[in-house]
C-alpha positions as CSV (number, residue, x, y, z in Angstrom):
1,M,-9.5,19.9,184.7
2,E,-6.0,21.1,185.7
3,N,-4.4,18.5,183.4
4,E,-6.7,19.7,180.5
5,K,-5.6,23.3,181.1
6,N,-1.9,22.3,181.1
7,Y,-2.4,20.3,178.0
8,L,-4.1,23.2,176.1
9,S,-1.3,25.6,177.2
10,F,1.3,23.1,176.0
11,L,-0.5,22.6,172.7
12,G,-0.7,26.4,172.2
13,K,3.0,26.7,172.7
14,L,3.7,23.9,170.2
15,K,1.4,25.5,167.6
16,N,3.1,28.9,168.1
17,D,6.6,27.3,167.7
18,I,5.4,25.6,164.5
19,E,3.9,28.8,163.1
20,Q,7.1,30.7,163.8
21,A,9.3,28.0,162.2
22,R,7.1,28.0,159.1
23,L,7.3,31.8,158.9
24,K,11.1,31.7,159.2
25,A,11.3,29.0,156.6
26,V,9.2,31.1,154.1
27,L,11.4,34.2,154.8
28,T,14.6,32.1,154.4
29,V,13.4,30.7,151.1
30,N,12.4,34.1,149.9
31,E,15.7,35.6,150.9
32,Q,17.6,32.9,149.1
33,L,15.5,33.4,146.0
34,L,16.0,37.1,145.9
35,E,19.7,36.8,146.5
36,L,19.9,34.3,143.6
37,Y,17.9,36.7,141.4
38,W,20.2,39.6,142.4
39,K,23.3,37.6,141.6
40,I,22.0,36.5,138.2
41,G,20.9,40.1,137.4
42,N,24.2,41.6,138.6
43,N,26.2,39.1,136.5
44,I,24.2,39.9,133.4
45,L,24.9,43.6,134.1
46,I,28.6,43.1,134.5
47,Q,28.8,40.9,131.4
48,Q,26.8,43.2,129.2
49,N,28.9,46.2,130.3
50,A,32.2,44.3,129.7
51,E,31.2,42.6,126.4
52,G,28.8,45.2,125.0
53,W,26.1,42.6,124.7
54,G,22.7,43.8,123.6
55,T,19.3,42.7,124.9
56,K,19.0,39.7,122.6
57,I,21.6,37.9,124.8
58,I,18.8,37.6,127.4
59,D,16.7,35.4,125.1
60,K,19.7,33.1,124.5
61,L,20.5,32.9,128.2
62,S,16.9,32.0,129.0
63,A,16.9,29.2,126.5
64,D,20.3,27.8,127.7
65,L,19.3,28.0,131.3
66,K,16.0,26.2,130.7
67,S,17.9,23.5,128.8
68,S,20.3,23.0,131.8
69,F,17.5,23.4,134.5
70,P,14.3,22.1,132.9
71,D,12.4,22.0,136.2
72,M,13.3,25.5,137.2
73,S,10.8,28.3,136.8
74,G,11.4,32.0,136.8
75,I,14.1,32.1,134.1
76,S,12.0,33.4,131.2
77,P,13.5,36.3,129.2
78,R,11.1,38.7,130.9
79,N,12.0,37.6,134.4
80,L,15.8,37.7,133.6
81,K,15.3,41.4,132.5
82,Y,13.6,42.0,135.9
83,M,16.6,40.4,137.6
84,R,18.9,42.8,135.8
85,A,16.7,45.7,136.7
86,F,16.6,44.5,140.3
87,A,20.4,44.4,140.5
88,D,20.7,47.8,138.8
89,A,18.2,49.3,141.2
90,Y,19.9,48.0,144.3
91,P,23.7,47.9,143.5
92,E,24.6,47.3,147.1
93,F,22.9,44.3,148.6
94,V,24.1,44.8,152.2
95,Q,23.0,44.0,155.7
96,V,22.4,47.2,157.7
97,P,19.4,48.3,159.9
98,L,16.6,49.9,157.9
99,A,16.9,53.1,160.0
100,Q,20.5,53.6,159.0
101,I,19.8,54.0,155.2
102,K,21.2,57.3,154.2
103,N,22.1,56.7,150.6
104,S,19.4,55.7,148.2
105,D,21.9,53.4,146.4
106,A,22.1,51.2,149.5
107,I,19.3,48.8,150.1
108,V,18.7,46.7,153.2
109,Q,18.9,43.0,152.7
110,V,16.5,42.0,155.5
111,P,13.5,44.2,154.7
112,L,14.2,43.7,151.0
113,A,14.1,39.9,151.5
114,Q,10.8,40.1,153.3
115,L,9.0,41.3,150.2
116,P,8.0,38.6,147.6
117,W,9.5,38.8,144.1
118,Y,6.2,40.1,142.6
119,H,6.2,43.0,145.0
120,H,9.6,43.9,143.7
121,I,8.4,43.6,140.1
122,T,5.6,46.0,140.9
123,L,8.0,48.5,142.4
124,L,10.4,48.3,139.5
125,D,7.5,48.8,137.0
126,K,5.7,51.6,138.8
127,V,8.3,53.5,140.9
128,K,11.4,54.9,139.2
129,N,12.6,57.2,142.0
130,K,14.9,55.3,144.4
131,E,13.9,57.2,147.6
132,E,10.3,56.7,146.8
133,R,10.9,53.0,146.2
134,I,12.6,52.6,149.6
135,F,9.7,54.4,151.2
136,Y,7.2,51.8,149.8
137,I,9.5,48.9,150.8
138,K,9.6,50.1,154.4
139,Q,5.8,50.6,154.4
140,A,5.0,47.2,152.8
141,V,7.3,45.4,155.2
142,Q,6.0,47.2,158.3
143,F,2.3,46.8,157.5
144,G,2.4,43.5,155.6
145,W,0.8,44.9,152.4
146,S,-0.4,42.5,149.8
147,R,0.7,43.2,146.2
148,N,-2.8,44.6,145.4
149,L,-2.6,46.9,148.4
150,L,0.9,48.0,147.4
151,V,-0.4,48.8,143.9
152,N,-3.3,50.8,145.4
153,Q,-1.0,52.9,147.6
154,I,1.4,53.6,144.7
155,E,-1.4,54.6,142.4
156,N,-2.9,56.8,145.1
157,D,0.6,58.5,145.5
158,L,0.9,57.8,149.2
159,Y,4.6,58.9,149.0
160,S,3.7,62.5,148.1
161,R,0.8,62.7,150.6
162,K,2.1,61.1,153.8
163,G,3.1,63.5,156.5
164,K,2.1,66.6,154.5
165,A,-0.8,67.9,156.6
166,V,-0.4,71.4,158.2
167,T,0.0,70.7,161.9
168,N,1.1,72.2,165.2
169,F,2.4,68.8,166.4
170,S,5.9,70.0,167.0
171,A,4.7,72.6,169.5
172,T,2.0,70.5,171.2
173,L,3.4,66.9,171.4
174,P,6.6,65.3,172.7
175,P,9.2,64.8,169.9
176,I,8.6,61.0,169.5
177,Q,4.8,61.4,169.5
178,S,5.0,64.4,167.2
179,D,7.2,62.6,164.6
180,L,4.9,59.6,164.6
181,A,1.7,61.7,164.3
182,K,3.2,63.7,161.4
183,E,4.0,60.5,159.6
184,I,0.5,59.1,160.0
185,F,-1.6,62.0,158.6
186,K,-1.8,62.8,154.9
187,D,-2.7,65.7,152.7
188,P,-4.7,65.5,150.6
189,Y,-7.0,62.6,151.5
190,K,-8.4,60.9,148.4
191,F,-12.0,59.9,148.6
192,D,-12.3,58.6,145.1
193,F,-14.7,55.9,146.3
194,L,-17.4,58.4,147.1
195,N,-20.0,59.3,144.5
196,L,-20.7,62.9,145.5
197,A,-21.7,65.9,143.4
198,E,-19.2,68.7,143.2
199,N,-21.4,70.8,145.5
200,H,-22.3,68.6,148.4
201,F,-23.1,68.9,152.1
202,E,-21.0,67.8,155.1
203,R,-23.6,65.3,156.1
204,E,-23.5,63.7,152.7
205,L,-19.7,63.5,153.0
206,E,-20.0,62.0,156.5
207,D,-22.6,59.5,155.3
208,G,-20.5,58.4,152.4
209,L,-17.4,57.9,154.5
210,V,-19.2,55.9,157.2
211,G,-21.0,53.9,154.4
212,H,-17.6,53.0,152.9
213,M,-15.9,52.5,156.2
214,T,-13.5,49.8,155.0
215,K,-12.2,52.0,152.2
216,F,-12.2,55.0,154.5
217,L,-10.0,53.1,157.0
218,L,-7.7,52.0,154.2
219,E,-7.2,55.7,153.1
220,L,-6.7,56.8,156.7
221,G,-4.0,54.1,157.1
222,N,-3.0,51.4,159.6
223,G,-3.9,51.8,163.2
224,F,-7.2,53.6,163.1
225,S,-10.0,52.0,165.1
226,Y,-13.5,53.4,164.6
227,V,-15.4,54.6,167.7
228,G,-18.4,56.4,166.3
229,R,-20.0,59.2,164.3
230,Q,-21.8,62.2,165.7
231,Y,-20.3,61.2,169.0
232,P,-22.3,63.0,171.7
233,L,-20.7,65.1,174.4
234,Q,-22.6,67.0,177.0
235,I,-20.7,70.0,178.3
236,G,-22.1,72.6,180.6
237,G,-25.6,71.3,180.1
238,E,-25.4,71.6,176.3
239,D,-25.1,68.9,173.7
240,Y,-22.2,68.7,171.2
241,Y,-21.5,66.2,168.5
242,I,-18.1,65.1,167.1
243,D,-18.3,64.2,163.4
244,L,-16.1,61.1,163.6
245,L,-14.2,59.7,166.6
246,F,-11.4,57.1,166.3
247,Y,-8.7,55.6,168.5
248,H,-5.3,55.1,167.0
249,L,-3.5,52.0,168.2
250,R,0.1,53.2,167.5
251,L,-0.4,56.7,168.8
252,R,-2.3,55.4,171.8
253,C,-4.8,58.3,171.7
254,F,-8.2,59.3,170.5
255,V,-8.4,61.0,167.1
256,V,-11.2,63.5,166.5
257,I,-12.0,64.1,162.8
258,E,-14.1,67.1,161.8
259,L,-15.3,67.3,158.2
260,K,-15.9,70.5,156.3
261,A,-17.4,70.5,152.8
262,G,-16.0,74.0,152.0
263,K,-13.0,76.2,152.4
264,F,-11.1,76.2,155.7
265,I,-11.7,79.2,158.0
266,P,-9.8,79.9,161.2
267,E,-12.9,79.5,163.4
268,Y,-12.9,75.7,162.6
269,A,-9.5,75.3,164.4
270,G,-10.9,76.9,167.6
271,K,-14.0,74.6,167.6
272,L,-11.8,71.5,167.1
273,N,-9.5,72.7,169.9
274,F,-12.6,72.8,172.1
275,Y,-13.6,69.2,171.2
276,L,-10.1,68.0,172.0
277,N,-10.2,69.6,175.5
278,A,-13.6,67.9,176.0
279,V,-12.4,64.4,174.9
280,D,-9.2,64.7,177.1
281,G,-11.4,65.7,180.0
282,M,-14.2,63.2,179.5
283,L,-12.9,60.1,177.5
284,K,-9.1,60.0,177.8
285,H,-7.7,57.3,180.0
286,Q,-4.8,57.7,182.4
287,H,-2.3,56.0,180.1
288,D,-3.6,57.5,176.8
289,Q,-1.6,60.1,174.9
290,P,-3.1,63.5,174.3
291,T,-6.1,63.5,171.9
292,I,-5.3,64.6,168.3
293,G,-7.6,66.4,166.0
294,I,-7.6,66.4,162.2
295,L,-9.8,68.8,160.2
296,I,-10.4,67.6,156.7
297,C,-11.8,70.3,154.4
298,K,-12.4,70.7,150.7
299,E,-10.0,73.5,150.3
300,K,-7.4,75.3,152.5
301,N,-5.0,78.2,152.3
302,K,-1.8,76.8,153.8
303,I,-0.7,80.2,155.3
304,V,-4.1,80.8,156.9
305,A,-4.1,77.3,158.3
306,E,-0.6,77.7,159.8
307,Y,-1.6,81.0,161.5
308,A,-4.9,79.4,162.8
309,L,-2.9,76.7,164.6
310,K,-0.3,79.0,166.2
311,G,-0.9,79.4,170.0
312,L,-3.4,76.5,170.2
313,E,-2.5,74.1,173.0
314,K,-4.0,71.0,171.5
315,P,-2.4,69.0,168.6
316,I,-4.3,69.6,165.4
317,G,-3.7,68.9,161.7
318,I,-5.5,70.4,158.7
319,S,-5.8,68.5,155.4
320,E,-7.8,68.7,152.2
321,Y,-9.8,66.0,150.6
322,H,-10.2,65.2,146.9
323,L,-13.0,63.3,145.3
324,T,-13.0,61.7,141.9
325,K,-10.3,62.9,139.5
326,A,-11.3,65.5,137.1
327,I,-11.8,64.4,133.5
328,P,-8.9,65.5,131.2
329,T,-9.9,68.4,129.0
330,D,-8.9,66.6,125.8
331,L,-11.4,63.8,126.7
332,K,-14.4,66.0,127.6
333,D,-15.5,66.5,124.0
334,S,-15.4,62.8,123.3
335,L,-17.9,62.0,126.1
336,P,-21.6,61.8,125.3
337,S,-23.8,64.6,126.7
338,I,-26.8,64.0,128.8
339,A,-29.0,64.7,125.8
340,D,-27.2,62.1,123.7
341,I,-27.7,59.5,126.5
342,E,-31.4,60.3,126.8
343,K,-31.8,59.9,123.0
344,N,-30.3,56.4,123.1
345,L,-32.7,55.5,125.9
346,L,-35.8,56.4,123.8
């Protein structure tokens, strides 16, 4: 039995070593590929600037390179243009820690190399602002986004929403915890996956989010672990129910989410503060960080929200949620009316 246990431990170590070696090999190959693509693109840029060559030279280069390297893929005219754009977007291909990036013209080699080429094509196509592109590079590397997830986050404008909630975190949390919490919460949250009428009830909103939990967790972001809905708390002999309770793995704390299908009013912050006190007193473990509350409402006045949070001892954020995007005015007249649809059904 002891020999079997030792063998399994030894086998596990070997498997881990092999997996790590495979991962390093993949990253090394990807880094070499990206470095080659950057060099090709940079040389094209230099030569075009020096000689005044037009875009047609790309077609000739592609044909000549294919003739010299018939087994090599990735040297189509389209891909050569992406290489040129890649080099133009990141003129300094240097090795510095990610946290030290101050200038958007400087790009980090290590995180850059950890993204596959098609991720970079997506970024070049969809994100023109350099600072925004660096933001998505950092997020994609940190959380291991697939290309489809990267596209989803770009199309949902994560860059403009992340860290935008109205909060009192700076006054209620230690600096490191406060900065991390601010980064995690968004404003607004986009619940485009819900099929709700414009005028809906909070229970319908809650049912929809729980019924689409995978999409809801994707919108919340990495690290949220679902605990329960209408989570019961008995306080002073009375029953109370938290709309949604989560635990955040990076923040190491419970997160209470309260949903309001209307406009934010100051009383909501007081009620959420009460829930946070209760969770800290009844559920929080010794090594957990203070519980955080996020109130997600249909509409808020930013100044009213800021005043409502002043003086509260518990960390609270206030965000809006948006449902499906409104139909552009110029398209409304071209859509069939309900009467037209009914006629076609007869």
